Backbone bond lengths (Angstrom), bond angles and torsions (degrees), N, CA, C in turn:
res aa  C-N    CA-C-N  psi(-1)  N-CA   C-N-CA  omega(-1)  CA-C   N-CA-C  phi
1 X - - - 1.418 - - 1.546 105.68 -
2 X 1.340 118.01 133.41 1.464 122.34 173.21 1.522 108.33 -129.37
3 X 1.342 115.21 134.90 1.421 119.07 -175.42 1.538 108.06 -150.23
4 X 1.335 114.32 154.71 1.498 119.51 174.29 1.535 111.28 -98.83
5 X 1.286 114.34 150.65 1.491 120.51 170.85 1.519 104.74 -93.25
6 X 1.331 118.43 129.39 1.490 120.55 -179.13 1.509 110.08 -50.24
7 X 1.301 116.79 125.40 1.515 124.20 -177.49 1.547 110.79 58.63
8 X 1.252 119.73 27.55 1.451 123.00 -179.19 1.516 115.57 -139.47
9 X 1.267 116.22 -151.48 1.475 123.25 -175.75 1.543 109.67 -83.60
10 X 1.319 117.26 158.39 1.395 126.66 166.26 1.515 106.16 -91.07
11 X 1.417 113.20 144.25 1.492 116.21 179.59 1.450 107.90 -142.45
12 X 1.278 116.58 165.71 1.475 122.52 175.32 1.580 105.04 -127.29
13 X 1.287 113.48 154.10 1.525 120.46 177.96 1.475 106.90 -135.73
14 X 1.382 112.29 141.56 1.446 116.68 172.73 1.642 105.44 -135.39
15 X 1.280 113.61 155.32 1.461 120.98 178.22 1.464 112.68 -133.27
16 X 1.337 119.64 141.19 1.459 125.36 175.40 1.449 105.26 -117.84
17 X 1.316 113.93 132.52 1.514 119.40 -176.30 1.512 112.94 -112.28
18 X 1.345 118.13 156.67 1.456 121.27 174.24 1.515 109.23 -78.30
19 X 1.332 117.44 -176.79 1.505 121.60 -177.63 1.463 112.60 -63.08
20 X 1.406 118.58 -18.08 1.495 120.13 -179.12 1.464 108.09 -94.54
21 X 1.341 121.62 1.36 1.505 121.32 -179.34 1.487 116.24 87.50
22 X 1.356 114.97 4.63 1.481 116.82 175.87 1.455 110.40 -88.11
23 X 1.371 115.48 136.80 1.498 117.10 -178.44 1.497 110.78 -71.17
24 X 1.296 112.99 136.26 1.532 123.78 178.24 1.550 110.52 -113.14
25 X 1.302 118.43 -25.04 1.404 120.27 -177.51 1.558 106.45 -141.71
26 X 1.338 115.70 134.84 1.476 118.83 173.45 1.554 104.54 -126.76
27 X 1.322 116.97 136.59 1.412 122.15 177.75 1.560 107.66 -120.92
28 X 1.403 112.67 130.82 1.488 116.65 174.62 1.484 105.47 -122.17
29 X 1.346 114.47 129.42 1.496 124.05 168.54 1.517 109.31 -106.92
30 X 1.258 114.88 128.58 1.466 119.34 179.19 1.538 108.04 -116.41
31 X 1.261 115.61 113.43 1.536 124.02 -171.62 1.498 108.67 -76.67
32 X 1.344 114.88 127.24 1.511 122.11 174.03 1.525 113.74 84.16
33 X 1.280 122.84 -1.07 1.409 120.02 179.11 1.514 110.07 -96.41
34 X 1.384 114.34 138.78 1.397 120.54 176.20 1.479 110.88 -73.76
35 X 1.410 116.48 -177.50 1.442 121.51 -177.46 1.548 108.87 -72.80
36 X 1.328 112.73 92.25 1.472 119.24 177.80 1.557 107.10 -143.38
37 X 1.374 115.83 169.35 1.404 121.16 171.71 1.532 108.11 -79.78
38 X 1.327 112.33 127.12 1.539 118.91 -173.96 1.491 110.54 -78.40
39 X 1.317 116.59 124.93 1.435 122.10 -172.53 1.558 105.91 93.63
40 X 1.293 114.39 -167.84 1.505 117.09 179.24 1.491 113.43 87.36
41 X 1.296 113.90 -167.83 1.499 117.70 -169.70 1.516 109.38 -93.72
42 X 1.379 109.85 164.87 1.470 122.52 172.87 1.463 111.49 -70.35
43 X 1.323 121.72 167.15 1.462 119.89 172.55 1.493 111.25 -58.09
44 X 1.306 117.46 156.19 1.441 123.68 -173.47 1.483 109.07 -68.74
45 X 1.345 116.07 162.03 1.450 121.51 -175.73 1.516 111.90 -60.75
46 X 1.363 118.96 -30.57 1.430 120.10 -178.73 1.584 110.02 -84.07
47 X 1.361 118.12 9.49 1.460 122.49 174.97 1.503 110.16 88.84
48 X 1.349 122.62 -1.90 1.388 123.46 179.01 1.591 110.43 -66.45
49 X 1.249 117.45 132.28 1.484 122.38 -179.74 1.511 109.25 -86.89
50 X 1.310 116.94 130.51 1.450 123.10 -178.41 1.597 109.11 -109.19
51 X 1.368 115.49 8.66 1.455 119.10 171.79 1.502 112.54 64.80
52 X 1.306 120.33 32.67 1.454 124.74 170.89 1.503 107.79 -123.58
53 X 1.306 118.45 157.90 1.434 123.75 179.97 1.513 109.13 -135.32
54 X 1.333 119.86 104.89 1.438 122.87 -177.43 1.568 115.48 -71.08
55 X 1.318 113.18 -0.96 1.485 113.28 177.91 1.463 115.94 -90.36
56 X 1.389 115.03 2.30 1.424 124.63 178.21 1.564 107.93 -97.01
57 X 1.316 117.18 171.09 1.385 119.04 174.13 1.535 108.26 -71.93
58 X 1.351 114.55 150.39 1.476 117.44 -177.19 1.505 111.44 -70.26
59 X 1.378 118.14 102.09 1.441 120.34 177.87 1.505 114.96 -63.55
60 X 1.337 113.97 -29.93 1.514 122.03 174.59 1.479 108.57 -61.23
61 X 1.322 119.42 -49.55 1.474 120.12 177.31 1.543 114.86 -64.39
62 X 1.338 116.25 -37.02 1.417 119.70 179.35 1.546 111.37 -64.99
63 X 1.325 113.36 -47.30 1.452 119.75 -179.71 1.512 111.48 -61.58
64 X 1.349 115.32 -46.28 1.464 120.76 178.63 1.524 113.37 -57.33
65 X 1.317 116.29 -45.37 1.438 124.23 176.55 1.513 113.53 -60.57
66 X 1.342 112.92 -44.98 1.523 118.56 177.46 1.541 109.92 -57.33
67 X 1.274 118.38 -50.10 1.467 118.87 -179.30 1.545 117.49 -67.84
68 X 1.385 113.12 -32.99 1.447 118.85 174.60 1.562 109.32 -64.26
69 X 1.392 117.45 -40.66 1.380 120.23 -173.41 1.574 111.45 -83.13
70 X 1.383 115.68 -12.01 1.451 121.43 -179.56 1.465 114.55 -129.57
71 X 1.371 119.01 61.94 1.493 118.64 -175.11 1.551 110.81 -66.68
72 X 1.237 116.60 150.50 1.431 122.10 174.26 1.550 109.61 -77.46
73 X 1.254 122.04 136.96 1.373 123.85 174.79 1.573 114.50 -86.26
74 X 1.302 114.49 145.75 1.460 117.26 -175.92 1.515 116.08 -77.39
């Protein structure tokens, strides 16, 4: 899958599933973004960089959804 973030980067995503069809690995490639956390806040008002880029997909949301959809059994 390849998709753009509105006013942001284009990214691709791939998923590898186990024998039951449940995803066990997801890979996101964000084209043109430097080494930053994808999604998140812009630099602070005083110009301090917090190493996030709001123009990428929200990796916090992606990670949260992955773990909600794939809970560990006890």
